[in-house]
N, C-alpha and C positions, 0 to 999 in steps of 0.2 A: 404516513407515506410509505410505499412501496416500492422497492428497487425495480425500474423496469429496464428492458432493451436499449432504451433512450438514454440511458445516462450520457452525460458526458462532462468533459472539463476535469477538473481535478481535486480526488479521494485523496487526501494526505493520510497515510498510514500512520496514527497517532503513538507516540513512545507513550511509557505509562512513568507518568515521574514519580519519584521516589525520594524519602530523605536517607539521611547516610546510615540508619539505623534499620532501614527496609521497610519501613513506613510507607503508605502511599499519602502524595503530597497533594492533596485535593485543590489546595489555591492553586499551587503549578496547572494543574488540570482545568481549571477555570481558565487561565490564563490562556493556556493552549487552547481552548474552545473560541473563546473570542479573538484571539490572533486567526484562525483559519477564519469564522466569520469575517473581520474585516480585510482578508488577504484577496475574497474572492473566490475561494474555495466552494464547490459544488457538493461535496460530500465528503464526509469522513470514514475512515476505516479505523475501528479497535480491533486490541485483543488479537493483533498480528503478530508474528515472529519478532518485529521489533519491536511490538508493545510488550513483550516478554510475556506473552499469556502462559505459557507453560509453567511459569512460577509464579502464579497467580492462584489462589484458590477460587472453588467456585463460585464461591459469594462476593469476591472481590470483582470478579469479572462480570457479575449481572452488575454492580453497583457501580463499576466505570461505566458500562452501556449506558446505566441510566440518567447517570450525572451529566455525562455528555450528551445526549439527546435532550434532557431538561434546560441544558446550557445555551444550546442551538436548536431549539424548535423548525426551523425553518429550512435545515438540512438533512437530508438522509443519512443516518447512520449505520454502517454494514460492520458485523462483528464477525470476528475469526471464531469459528466453533470445531476446528479439525481436531480430532482426538483419537487417542489408539482404538476405542471400542465406539461402538455405535451408541449407547447405552448414555456413555457421557456427553456424546455429540445430541442425541436427543435432549436431553435434559437442559445444556445450557441454550441450544437453539430456541425451545419452548418459552425458557425464561426471559432471555435476551427478547424476543419478539412480544413478550406479553407487555413489556418496558415500552414497546415503540419503536425495536430495532425497524432497518427497511428491507434488510435481509441481511444473509449469512455467507461466509466465505470460506469455503473446504478445499485443503489440500490434500493431495494423495500422499500415504504411509509410502514408504521407502520399499516395502516390499513388493511391489505390482511392477510387471514385469513385461506381461504379454498386453497385446490391445483389449482382449478378450477381457483379462483381469481388472485393466483401468474403466475399459467401459462398466463392466458389474459391478466395480467399487461405488462407482457412482448411481448406478441404478438404485444398490443397497440402499446408500446414504440418503436418498430421496425417499425411498420406501421407511428410514428409520425417523426422517426430521418432518416428512409430511411433504405432498406434491404443491402445496399451496404455499409454501414459504421459496420465494427467490434467493438465488443463490448463484455466486461468484465462483466459477471453475478457477484455481489458481495453479498455473503452469508454470513453476519453476525448477527445471530438472539441476541445474546447477546445487540447488540445496536440498532437495527431495529424491533427486536417482531416478527420477519417473519419467520417460521419455513418452511424449502426446505427439503424435504424428497429426497435422491437420486433419487426416482423414479421421482420428481417433476423437477429436475434438469436433468435426462433424455429426460422428454419429451422437455422442452425447449430447450438442444441442440438438439433435432431431427427434431424439428418442426421450429426451427430460426436457418438456416447456419449461420446468421452474429453472432453467438454468440462463439467465438473462445477462452475464457480461463474463467475459473472458479475463482474466488478469494474465497479461501476458509478460513472462521475465523468462521467455527461452532465449540463449546468447551462444550464436548470432540466431537473429530471430525475426529479421525485416522480410526476408522470401516468406516467411509463415503467416504473416500479417497478409502480405497480396495475396499469394493462396487461397485466405481464408474470404478477403474480401472477393475474390472470384469464385467462390463458391456462391456467395451471396447474389453476383454479378448473373450467373449461369443458371440461378433458381434451385440447385440442391441442398443449399444451407438457409435457413430463416436470418434474417440480422440479429445480433446479438452487440452489445457495447463491447469495444475493446479499449480496455484501461493498462499502461504499462508499468512495467515497476523497475529492478534493477538500478534503482536509484535517479531512474532517469538517465541512464547514462546513455541512451540512443534516443531519446525522445525528440528531437529535434527531425531526425528521417522517420520515426515510428509516424508522427502525424502524416508525415508526405505521406505515407505508406496506408493510411486510412484508419490509424488508431483515431480515439476520439478523445482520448485524454490520457494522464497518468494517476496512477494509484500505488504509490508509492510515498516515502520518508525522509527524503532531502531534507536538511536542515533550513533550507530556502525555499519552503513551497512555493512562497509568493512570485520566484521567479519562473517556477513550474507553470502558475498559473498564467503569468505572461508570456512564456513560450507559447502556450496551446493557444491563448487569446492572437498573439500576432500569426498562427500559422493559420487559424481558422480566417482569419481576415485578409489571408493571401501576402500578408507581409515577408516573404520567406528572409530575406537577408536580414532584417532588425531580429526575426525570431534567432538566426542564425549566430547573430553579432551577440546578444544577450547570452546564449546557452554557452557559446565558447569560452566568455568570459569569466561563467561558474566550473567551467571543464576541469582544471586542475584541482578546486577544492572538492567537488562533485566525486573524481575520480579516488579522492586520497580517503574519502568517507565511504567509499564503496568497497573498502577492504576488510577480506573475511575475517573473523574474529572479531577486530578492535573497531568495526565499522561502526556497532551502537555507542560506543564510547565516543567516539568523533564526533556523531552528531547530537547526543546527549552533551558535549561540551560546547558547542556551538553553539545548541538552543540556549544553554545558560548564560554563554556570551551576548547573546541575544536579549537579556532579560524576561524570555520566556520561561524558562525553569529556573528555579530558585538551586537546583542542586543538578552535578551531573550523574548522581549515582544511579548505580544500578543494583536490582538485586539479586544476590548471591545464589547460583555462581556466578562470577561476571569478568570480563577481560578489563585489567585496567589502561588508561592513557598515561603512558612514561611519558616523563617530565621533556624527552628528545622530541617525543610525537607531538606534547602540546606546544611546543616551541615552534613545529615543522606548520602546525594548523594556525597560530598566531600569524606565521609568517604568510601563510597562503590566503588567510583573512585581508592583512594588510594590501597583498597586491591584487585581490579582487575588489578592495575599497578604491582601488583607483577608477574602476570601469563603473561601480554598483555602489551608491553610496548606505545601502541594505548591509553594507559588510562592515560598517565603518562603526565600532565600541570604543568604549571606554578601555582607557590602557589600563593595565592589569596593576 
């Protein structure tokens, strides 16, 4: 199945499970896939920033994509293929699409500064990977230092039909969603899916602004699925109540640098990953930070039983 502009729901960003010695933990990868199937995810993204993609060898990236596709054949799997050069991007794209990926995600290099440079980069990327490959436009200025205005996004969408989804991670970015949906209403831009990242930090209001769901890696993606479902059903206050209960832990996990360590620790505490290990170089979770995460889990468990984990 190929990714289309009608994508909706939650596409969790899958972390890459590792053993402490840096080997990929395939059993945990299988549990992760089964977990995503069980919570009602509508797709999955692998090889993202939070999947530690830059630390993977090319063959490992292809193997991870293949295994996730084989484990959950009913869900579209999107693979991150961002690379310093187009040769590496083309090679990885062709291999992941060959094993059944639904599309690819492309982030901009941090050297882009002008609107023309941004549009030109994506034009060249599509030339490199092929116009028949659906791609997700990743807009994350806090990490990539590339500012994409709504007008630039519209140019990319209109010029490149293979752009079918925006991974919206601007912050503040609510007005950007409203502007893009306004372009659709006035006929100046075709419809594309908008799924939001930033750990879901603004998902409650992003849904109300016209987003189609979430494409992020919070350790409780089942909560994100529930918020999207409730928002879509018009159950506004229920969606906000659930989201608000998770917000302190979600905020803590969103910290730059240590955020992935927190996420992997939480997924280990939930019994999904066997280890919280990252492949080096990695930021460690200090004992004090671990205690703070445990405190936040305990508080969340008062409102959401999914946070009830076995004592250490």
